[in-house]
N, CA, C and O atoms as a Tinker XYZ file with bonds, in Angstrom:
   328  protein
     1  N     22.241000  -14.574000  -78.077000    73     2
     2  CA    21.204000  -14.895000  -77.033000    64     1     3
     3  C     20.173000  -13.635000  -77.123000    63     2     4     5
     4  O     20.519000  -12.487000  -77.402000    81     3
     5  N     18.852000  -14.056000  -76.837000    73     3     6
     6  CA    17.976000  -13.013000  -76.785000    64     5     7
     7  C     17.833000  -12.268000  -75.398000    63     6     8     9
     8  O     18.018000  -12.796000  -74.301000    81     7
     9  N     17.529000  -11.155000  -75.591000    73     7    10
    10  CA    17.307000  -10.273000  -74.403000    64     9    11
    11  C     15.878000  -10.475000  -73.760000    63    10    12    13
    12  O     14.875000  -10.604000  -74.462000    81    11
    13  N     15.855000  -10.491000  -72.657000    73    11    14
    14  CA    14.510000  -10.863000  -71.825000    64    13    15
    15  C     13.763000   -9.321000  -71.893000    63    14    16    17
    16  O     14.350000   -8.255000  -71.709000    81    15
    17  N     12.420000   -9.480000  -72.184000    73    15    18
    18  CA    11.638000   -8.377000  -72.303000    64    17    19
    19  C     11.200000   -7.956000  -70.901000    63    18    20    21
    20  O     10.909000   -8.803000  -70.057000    81    19
    21  N     11.156000   -6.728000  -70.673000    73    19    22
    22  CA    10.939000   -6.425000  -69.168000    64    21    23
    23  C      9.618000   -5.512000  -69.324000    63    22    24    25
    24  O      9.486000   -4.802000  -70.321000    81    23
    25  N      8.651000   -5.554000  -68.313000    73    23    26
    26  CA     7.291000   -4.936000  -68.458000    64    25    27
    27  C      7.548000   -3.513000  -67.609000    63    26    28    29
    28  O      8.198000   -3.572000  -66.565000    81    27
    29  N      7.140000   -2.526000  -67.979000    73    27    30
    30  CA     7.149000   -1.267000  -67.476000    64    29    31
    31  C      6.042000   -1.216000  -66.634000    63    30    32    33
    32  O      4.954000   -1.376000  -67.187000    81    31
    33  N      6.053000   -1.013000  -65.308000    73    31    34
    34  CA     4.895000   -0.794000  -64.457000    64    33    35
    35  C      4.765000    0.715000  -64.036000    63    34    36    37
    36  O      5.753000    1.355000  -63.675000    81    35
    37  N      3.469000    1.267000  -64.099000    73    35    38
    38  CA     3.139000    2.639000  -63.602000    64    37    39
    39  C      3.726000    2.744000  -62.094000    63    38    40    41
    40  O      3.883000    1.770000  -61.357000    81    39
    41  N      3.993000    3.951000  -61.793000    73    39    42
    42  CA     4.172000    4.264000  -60.398000    64    41    43
    43  C      2.936000    4.087000  -59.402000    63    42    44    45
    44  O      3.004000    3.779000  -58.212000    81    43
    45  N      1.923000    4.321000  -60.069000    73    43    46
    46  CA     0.593000    4.143000  -59.062000    64    45    47
    47  C     -0.072000    2.943000  -59.994000    63    46    48    49
    48  O     -0.540000    3.117000  -61.119000    81    47
    49  N     -0.012000    1.791000  -59.334000    73    47    50
    50  CA    -1.037000    0.802000  -59.964000    64    49    51
    51  C     -2.286000    0.483000  -59.282000    63    50    52    53
    52  O     -2.631000   -0.683000  -59.090000    81    51
    53  N     -2.908000    1.398000  -58.945000    73    51    54
    54  CA    -4.312000    1.312000  -58.287000    64    53    55
    55  C     -5.203000    1.303000  -59.610000    63    54    56    57
    56  O     -4.854000    1.876000  -60.642000    81    55
    57  N     -6.213000    0.697000  -59.486000    73    55    58
    58  CA    -7.223000    0.235000  -60.531000    64    57    59
    59  C     -8.027000    1.318000  -60.486000    63    58    60    61
    60  O     -8.352000    1.731000  -59.373000    81    59
    61  N     -8.471000    1.944000  -61.586000    73    59    62
    62  CA    -9.420000    2.892000  -61.917000    64    61    63
    63  C    -10.930000    2.428000  -61.717000    63    62    64    65
    64  O    -11.786000    3.312000  -61.747000    81    63
    65  N    -11.274000    1.270000  -61.541000    73    63    66
    66  CA   -12.555000    0.777000  -61.221000    64    65    67
    67  C    -12.811000    0.265000  -59.871000    63    66    68    69
    68  O    -13.824000   -0.369000  -59.577000    81    67
    69  N    -11.804000    0.577000  -59.008000    73    67    70
    70  CA   -11.880000   -0.004000  -57.719000    64    69    71
    71  C    -13.187000    0.532000  -56.984000    63    70    72    73
    72  O    -13.553000    1.689000  -57.191000    81    71
    73  N    -13.803000   -0.203000  -56.232000    73    71    74
    74  CA   -15.068000    0.087000  -55.641000    64    73    75
    75  C    -14.915000    1.065000  -54.431000    63    74    76    77
    76  O    -13.877000    1.055000  -53.769000    81    75
    77  N    -15.822000    1.807000  -54.179000    73    75    78
    78  CA   -15.669000    2.737000  -52.912000    64    77    79
    79  C    -15.799000    1.741000  -51.812000    63    78    80    81
    80  O    -16.435000    0.688000  -51.871000    81    79
    81  N    -15.018000    2.270000  -50.651000    73    79    82
    82  CA   -15.096000    1.580000  -49.476000    64    81    83
    83  C    -16.048000    2.345000  -48.417000    63    82    84    85
    84  O    -16.214000    1.942000  -47.266000    81    83
    85  N    -16.530000    3.271000  -48.849000    73    83    86
    86  CA   -17.496000    4.047000  -47.974000    64    85    87
    87  C    -18.870000    3.416000  -47.977000    63    86    88    89
    88  O    -19.463000    3.021000  -48.981000    81    87
    89  N    -19.330000    3.366000  -46.656000    73    87    90
    90  CA   -20.630000    2.590000  -46.457000    64    89    91
    91  C    -21.672000    3.506000  -47.129000    63    90    92    93
    92  O    -21.488000    4.697000  -47.379000    81    91
    93  N    -22.774000    2.810000  -47.385000    73    91    94
    94  CA   -23.999000    3.527000  -47.973000    64    93    95
    95  C    -24.751000    3.980000  -46.982000    63    94    96    97
    96  O    -25.252000    3.115000  -46.264000    81    95
    97  N    -25.010000    5.270000  -46.697000    73    95    98
    98  CA   -25.787000    5.625000  -45.468000    64    97    99
    99  C    -27.178000    6.233000  -46.090000    63    98   100   101
   100  O    -28.029000    6.417000  -45.220000    81    99
   101  N    -27.522000    6.533000  -47.232000    73    99   102
   102  CA   -28.946000    6.864000  -47.646000    64   101   103
   103  C    -28.991000    6.435000  -49.113000    63   102   104   105
   104  O    -28.055000    6.297000  -49.900000    81   103
   105  N    -30.483000    6.234000  -49.317000    73   103   106
   106  CA   -30.779000    5.896000  -50.626000    64   105   107
   107  C    -30.812000    4.078000  -50.831000    63   106   108   109
   108  O    -30.700000    3.282000  -49.899000    81   107
   109  N    -30.952000    3.801000  -51.952000    73   107   110
   110  CA   -31.016000    2.249000  -52.313000    64   109   111
   111  C    -29.910000    1.484000  -53.081000    63   110   112   113
   112  O    -29.383000    2.275000  -53.863000    81   111
   113  N    -29.449000    0.462000  -53.148000    73   111   114
   114  CA   -28.292000   -0.197000  -53.614000    64   113   115
   115  C    -29.110000   -1.343000  -54.528000    63   114   116   117
   116  O    -30.059000   -1.946000  -54.026000    81   115
   117  N    -28.725000   -1.572000  -55.748000    73   115   118
   118  CA   -28.875000   -2.799000  -56.314000    64   117   119
   119  C    -27.798000   -3.958000  -56.016000    63   118   120   121
   120  O    -26.667000   -3.831000  -56.486000    81   119
   121  N    -28.069000   -4.883000  -55.382000    73   119   122
   122  CA   -27.114000   -5.954000  -55.085000    64   121   123
   123  C    -27.222000   -7.246000  -55.792000    63   122   124   125
   124  O    -28.140000   -8.060000  -55.697000    81   123
   125  N    -26.039000   -7.327000  -56.592000    73   123   126
   126  CA   -26.302000   -8.482000  -57.537000    64   125   127
   127  C    -25.215000   -9.552000  -57.014000    63   126   128   129
   128  O    -24.029000   -9.221000  -57.020000    81   127
   129  N    -25.577000  -10.748000  -56.592000    73   127   130
   130  CA   -24.940000  -11.945000  -56.160000    64   129   131
   131  C    -23.961000  -11.485000  -54.968000    63   130   132   133
   132  O    -22.826000  -11.959000  -54.939000    81   131
   133  N    -24.382000  -10.562000  -53.979000    73   131   134
   134  CA   -23.780000  -10.173000  -52.858000    64   133   135
   135  C    -22.859000   -8.953000  -53.128000    63   134   136   137
   136  O    -22.150000   -8.550000  -52.205000    81   135
   137  N    -22.824000   -8.300000  -54.422000    73   135   138
   138  CA   -22.011000   -7.200000  -54.597000    64   137   139
   139  C    -22.757000   -5.845000  -54.990000    63   138   140   141
   140  O    -23.582000   -5.974000  -55.894000    81   139
   141  N    -22.631000   -4.824000  -54.564000    73   139   142
   142  CA   -23.375000   -3.715000  -54.831000    64   141   143
   143  C    -22.854000   -3.244000  -56.214000    63   142   144   145
   144  O    -21.650000   -3.099000  -56.427000    81   143
   145  N    -23.896000   -2.992000  -57.226000    73   143   146
   146  CA   -23.805000   -2.679000  -58.504000    64   145   147
   147  C    -23.839000   -1.231000  -58.811000    63   146   148   149
   148  O    -22.994000   -0.719000  -59.545000    81   147
   149  N    -24.879000   -0.507000  -58.219000    73   147   150
   150  CA   -25.303000    0.716000  -58.475000    64   149   151
   151  C    -26.169000    1.234000  -57.286000    63   150   152   153
   152  O    -26.717000    0.497000  -56.465000    81   151
   153  N    -26.221000    2.560000  -57.299000    73   151   154
   154  CA   -27.132000    2.971000  -56.249000    64   153   155
   155  C    -28.141000    3.841000  -56.814000    63   154   156   157
   156  O    -28.005000    4.290000  -57.952000    81   155
   157  N    -29.222000    4.130000  -56.036000    73   155   158
   158  CA   -30.467000    5.023000  -56.479000    64   157   159
   159  C    -30.856000    5.810000  -55.381000    63   158   160   161
   160  O    -30.657000    5.501000  -54.206000    81   159
   161  N    -31.419000    6.841000  -55.782000    73   159   162
   162  CA   -32.177000    7.849000  -54.577000    64   161   163
   163  C    -33.590000    7.404000  -54.322000    63   162   164   165
   164  O    -34.054000    7.437000  -53.182000    81   163
   165  N    -34.259000    7.002000  -55.319000    73   163   166
   166  CA   -35.743000    6.355000  -55.251000    64   165   167
   167  C    -35.829000    5.113000  -55.176000    63   166   168   169
   168  O    -35.048000    4.492000  -55.895000    81   167
   169  N    -36.706000    4.380000  -54.374000    73   167   170
   170  CA   -37.051000    3.058000  -54.186000    64   169   171
   171  C    -37.518000    2.449000  -55.742000    63   170   172   173
   172  O    -37.021000    1.432000  -56.226000    81   171
   173  N    -38.341000    3.100000  -56.265000    73   171   174
   174  CA   -39.296000    2.735000  -57.634000    64   173   175
   175  C    -38.003000    2.569000  -58.572000    63   174   176   177
   176  O    -37.908000    1.488000  -59.154000    81   175
   177  N    -37.028000    3.498000  -58.776000    73   175   178
   178  CA   -36.001000    3.339000  -59.868000    64   177   179
   179  C    -35.201000    2.081000  -59.443000    63   178   180   181
   180  O    -34.822000    1.334000  -60.345000    81   179
   181  N    -34.898000    1.766000  -58.115000    73   179   182
   182  CA   -34.077000    0.815000  -57.875000    64   181   183
   183  C    -34.814000   -0.643000  -58.125000    63   182   184   185
   184  O    -34.228000   -1.605000  -58.621000    81   183
   185  N    -36.131000   -0.648000  -57.719000    73   183   186
   186  CA   -36.774000   -1.851000  -58.122000    64   185   187
   187  C    -36.953000   -2.142000  -59.569000    63   186   188   189
   188  O    -36.761000   -3.278000  -60.003000    81   187
   189  N    -37.387000   -0.956000  -60.480000    73   187   190
   190  CA   -37.240000   -1.145000  -61.903000    64   189   191
   191  C    -36.055000   -1.830000  -62.557000    63   190   192   193
   192  O    -36.127000   -2.763000  -63.357000    81   191
   193  N    -34.893000   -1.209000  -62.085000    73   191   194
   194  CA   -33.721000   -1.816000  -62.710000    64   193   195
   195  C    -33.277000   -3.140000  -62.202000    63   194   196   197
   196  O    -32.469000   -3.851000  -62.799000    81   195
   197  N    -33.903000   -3.471000  -60.949000    73   195   198
   198  CA   -33.524000   -4.859000  -60.534000    64   197   199
   199  C    -34.576000   -5.716000  -61.270000    63   198   200   201
   200  O    -34.152000   -6.798000  -61.675000    81   199
   201  N    -35.826000   -5.441000  -61.509000    73   199   202
   202  CA   -36.764000   -6.215000  -62.196000    64   201   203
   203  C    -36.101000   -6.457000  -63.693000    63   202   204   205
   204  O    -36.025000   -7.611000  -64.115000    81   203
   205  N    -35.704000   -5.535000  -64.353000    73   203   206
   206  CA   -35.178000   -5.603000  -65.815000    64   205   207
   207  C    -34.098000   -6.651000  -65.772000    63   206   208   209
   208  O    -34.112000   -7.623000  -66.528000    81   207
   209  N    -33.163000   -6.435000  -64.874000    73   207   210
   210  CA   -31.922000   -7.173000  -64.841000    64   209   211
   211  C    -32.483000   -8.552000  -64.513000    63   210   212   213
   212  O    -32.005000   -9.452000  -65.204000    81   211
   213  N    -33.317000   -8.886000  -63.683000    73   211   214
   214  CA   -33.756000  -10.258000  -63.257000    64   213   215
   215  C    -34.445000  -10.951000  -64.519000    63   214   216   217
   216  O    -34.311000  -12.149000  -64.768000    81   215
   217  N    -35.149000  -10.119000  -65.236000    73   215   218
   218  CA   -35.875000  -10.607000  -66.619000    64   217   219
   219  C    -34.777000  -11.057000  -67.376000    63   218   220   221
   220  O    -34.907000  -12.188000  -67.844000    81   219
   221  N    -33.536000  -10.348000  -67.659000    73   219   222
   222  CA   -32.655000  -10.713000  -68.387000    64   221   223
   223  C    -31.899000  -11.985000  -68.064000    63   222   224   225
   224  O    -31.653000  -12.919000  -68.828000    81   223
   225  N    -31.587000  -11.850000  -66.825000    73   223   226
   226  CA   -30.616000  -13.010000  -66.336000    64   225   227
   227  C    -31.390000  -13.492000  -64.969000    63   226   228   229
   228  O    -31.133000  -12.951000  -63.894000    81   227
   229  N    -32.256000  -14.439000  -65.073000    73   227   230
   230  CA   -33.112000  -15.160000  -64.065000    64   229   231
   231  C    -32.194000  -15.900000  -62.919000    63   230   232   233
   232  O    -32.527000  -16.062000  -61.745000    81   231
   233  N    -31.009000  -16.296000  -63.508000    73   231   234
   234  CA   -30.196000  -17.029000  -62.485000    64   233   235
   235  C    -29.410000  -16.337000  -61.629000    63   234   236   237
   236  O    -28.638000  -16.979000  -60.916000    81   235
   237  N    -29.459000  -14.861000  -61.536000    73   235   238
   238  CA   -28.591000  -14.256000  -60.759000    64   237   239
   239  C    -29.723000  -13.846000  -59.351000    63   238   240   241
   240  O    -30.949000  -13.754000  -59.406000    81   239
   241  N    -28.952000  -13.682000  -58.321000    73   239   242
   242  CA   -29.381000  -13.230000  -57.073000    64   241   243
   243  C    -29.438000  -11.816000  -56.945000    63   242   244   245
   244  O    -28.383000  -11.239000  -56.681000    81   243
   245  N    -30.665000  -11.036000  -57.109000    73   243   246
   246  CA   -30.694000   -9.591000  -57.027000    64   245   247
   247  C    -31.582000   -9.246000  -55.800000    63   246   248   249
   248  O    -32.668000   -9.780000  -55.574000    81   247
   249  N    -31.052000   -8.382000  -55.108000    73   247   250
   250  CA   -31.712000   -7.758000  -54.058000    64   249   251
   251  C    -31.596000   -6.199000  -54.056000    63   250   252   253
   252  O    -30.676000   -5.615000  -54.628000    81   251
   253  N    -32.604000   -5.559000  -53.365000    73   251   254
   254  CA   -32.545000   -4.072000  -53.178000    64   253   255
   255  C    -32.343000   -3.750000  -51.829000    63   254   256   257
   256  O    -33.233000   -4.112000  -51.060000    81   255
   257  N    -31.274000   -3.088000  -51.313000    73   255   258
   258  CA   -30.742000   -2.786000  -50.071000    64   257   259
   259  C    -31.179000   -1.383000  -49.925000    63   258   260   261
   260  O    -30.918000   -0.505000  -50.748000    81   259
   261  N    -31.981000   -1.184000  -48.642000    73   259   262
   262  CA   -32.399000    0.153000  -47.946000    64   261   263
   263  C    -31.352000    0.549000  -47.120000    63   262   264   265
   264  O    -31.119000   -0.069000  -46.081000    81   263
   265  N    -30.583000    1.676000  -47.526000    73   263   266
   266  CA   -29.363000    1.987000  -46.411000    64   265   267
   267  C    -30.073000    2.557000  -45.129000    63   266   268   269
   268  O    -29.614000    2.318000  -44.013000    81   267
   269  N    -31.075000    3.229000  -45.293000    73   267   270
   270  CA   -31.662000    3.649000  -43.977000    64   269   271
   271  C    -32.131000    2.759000  -42.946000    63   270   272   273
   272  O    -31.876000    2.892000  -41.749000    81   271
   273  N    -32.911000    1.737000  -43.524000    73   271   274
   274  CA   -33.309000    0.737000  -42.319000    64   273   275
   275  C    -32.435000   -0.561000  -42.495000    63   274   276   277
   276  O    -32.795000   -1.468000  -41.744000    81   275
   277  N    -31.387000   -0.854000  -43.301000    73   275   278
   278  CA   -30.474000   -1.844000  -43.174000    64   277   279
   279  C    -30.818000   -3.156000  -43.841000    63   278   280   281
   280  O    -30.037000   -4.103000  -43.933000    81   279
   281  N    -32.180000   -3.122000  -44.341000    73   279   282
   282  CA   -32.687000   -4.362000  -44.681000    64   281   283
   283  C    -32.655000   -4.342000  -46.362000    63   282   284   285
   284  O    -32.577000   -3.310000  -47.029000    81   283
   285  N    -32.729000   -5.661000  -46.884000    73   283   286
   286  CA   -32.721000   -5.724000  -48.171000    64   285   287
   287  C    -33.946000   -6.689000  -48.693000    63   286   288   289
   288  O    -34.367000   -7.486000  -47.855000    81   287
   289  N    -34.466000   -6.697000  -49.793000    73   287   290
   290  CA   -35.562000   -7.291000  -50.217000    64   289   291
   291  C    -35.052000   -7.857000  -51.667000    63   290   292   293
   292  O    -34.452000   -7.152000  -52.479000    81   291
   293  N    -35.355000   -9.133000  -51.853000    73   291   294
   294  CA   -35.055000   -9.988000  -53.045000    64   293   295
   295  C    -36.013000   -9.587000  -54.108000    63   294   296   297
   296  O    -37.160000   -9.211000  -53.863000    81   295
   297  N    -35.485000   -9.683000  -55.334000    73   295   298
   298  CA   -36.341000   -9.497000  -56.521000    64   297   299
   299  C    -36.583000  -10.910000  -56.971000    63   298   300   301
   300  O    -35.669000  -11.733000  -57.013000    81   299
   301  N    -37.978000  -11.219000  -57.348000    73   299   302
   302  CA   -38.319000  -12.439000  -57.643000    64   301   303
   303  C    -38.591000  -12.397000  -59.215000    63   302   304   305
   304  O    -38.804000  -11.396000  -59.900000    81   303
   305  N    -38.531000  -13.748000  -59.622000    73   303   306
   306  CA   -38.640000  -13.779000  -61.135000    64   305   307
   307  C    -40.253000  -13.640000  -61.554000    63   306   308   309
   308  O    -41.167000  -14.286000  -61.042000    81   307
   309  N    -40.355000  -12.810000  -62.431000    73   307   310
   310  CA   -41.716000  -12.298000  -63.065000    64   309   311
   311  C    -42.155000  -13.515000  -64.066000    63   310   312   313
   312  O    -41.418000  -13.748000  -65.023000    81   311
   313  N    -43.231000  -14.228000  -63.887000    73   311   314
   314  CA   -43.426000  -15.115000  -65.121000    64   313   315
   315  C    -44.534000  -14.324000  -65.991000    63   314   316   317
   316  O    -45.513000  -13.705000  -65.574000    81   315
   317  N    -44.146000  -14.499000  -67.181000    73   315   318
   318  CA   -45.100000  -14.038000  -68.113000    64   317   319
   319  C    -46.141000  -14.771000  -68.621000    63   318   320   321
   320  O    -45.901000  -15.850000  -69.164000    81   319
   321  N    -47.380000  -14.308000  -68.519000    73   319   322
   322  CA   -48.494000  -15.144000  -68.925000    64   321   323
   323  C    -49.078000  -14.695000  -70.233000    63   322   324   325
   324  O    -49.803000  -13.714000  -70.402000    81   323
   325  N    -48.600000  -15.671000  -71.261000    73   323   326
   326  CA   -49.151000  -15.148000  -72.606000    64   325   327
   327  C    -49.679000  -16.612000  -73.329000    63   326   328
   328  O    -50.194000  -16.598000  -74.447000    81   327
């Protein structure tokens, strides 16, 4: 009869990529489909990253969240006129 294989689990099974649970208090966040993906100190850099992502993936819902005011602004699809 064959012996059953047993998986060895590490003592700490916490994921290394777990998101921070601390609320954003300053700066800007790139929100993709309702999830914060990255944070920025400057508004221009956040909008630039959002625009590049929206051009590559137009079906995603992308917003820039301003932590100080608590408001978010959606990134619209930019049409190319050629």
